[in-house]
N, C-alpha and C positions, 0 to 999 in steps of 0.2 A: 504493500499500500505506500501511495506517495502523497505527501502534504505539500501543496503549493501555498506559499505564504506571500502576502502583499501588503504594503502600507500606503495609506493616502492621508492627507491632512487638510481641514477645511478651517475657515475662520469660524469662530463660535456662533455667529448669526446664521451661518449656512450650514450647520451640522444637522439640524433635523430635516432640512430639505434634502440633503445628501442621503442620509439614512432612509427616508422615504422613497427616494429614487431607487436606492438599492432593493429595498423590500418589493416595490410594486411594479418595477420594470426590469431591472438588470438581473436580479436573481431569479425571477420567473422566466426571463428570456433564456437565461443559462439552463434552467431545468427543462424548458420546453425544446431545447435542441436534442434532448435524449441521447447524449453522447455516451456510447458503450464504455463502461468503465468509470464514469463519473458517479461518485457516491453521495456527496452532499457538501454544503458550503456552510461555513460558520463566520458571523460577523462579531468583532470585538470593537468597542468604542471606549475612549477615556478622554477626559478633559486634562489638557496639559497646559493650561494657563491661557496664553495667546492663541493657541489652536485647539482643535479637537482632532485627535488621531483615531483612524479607523484601520483595523487589520482584517483582512478576509483571509480564511483558511479553507482551502478546498482539498478534498479527498478524492483520489483517484486510485484505481487498480494498479496502474503502471505509467511509465513515462509514455509510452504509446498512447494511452488514454489522454494524457495532458496535451500531446501534440494534436490529437483530435480537437481539443478545445482551443488551443493557443496557435497552432501551426508549427512549422518546422523550426522556426527560432522560439521554441516553447518558453524560454525564460523571459521574452519580452512581455510587458505588461499589457494586458487587454483592457483599455479604458475608453469606453465610448465617448463621442463629443459631448454628450449632454452631461456626463460626469465630469469631464475635463473642465467644463464651463464652472462648475460649482467648487472643484478642489482647489486649494491653494498651492499644492504641490503633491507629488506622488512618486514613488519608486518607479523608475523606468523598467527595472527587471524584477521578476519574481524569484524567490528562493524556493528550492525543492529539496525535500528531505524524505528519506526512506523511513517509514514508521517500522520501529523495531519492536517495540512493545505498546500495545494499545489498550486501555481500558474499555470494557464493554458496558 
């Protein structure tokens, strides 16, 4: 199992709008792609003073499944234009980790 981890930051006044966009459009769009090997996605959020940090953690069966989601350059961030408009900054590359032990 592979975890794909990505970070983005918004101004505090944009945080709720960004979270709503993720919940209502972006995550639904990912799930509706029915990517073989995609398991689920998690959203983390924390206030870091002048910004709000968001972390997404996606779970896939394999790197090949990640490629189905992100393309051949699978480490490249997948950030739609409507999300880019709200974010103050974001990771250009995602990190991928092999899950060695996972709680159920």
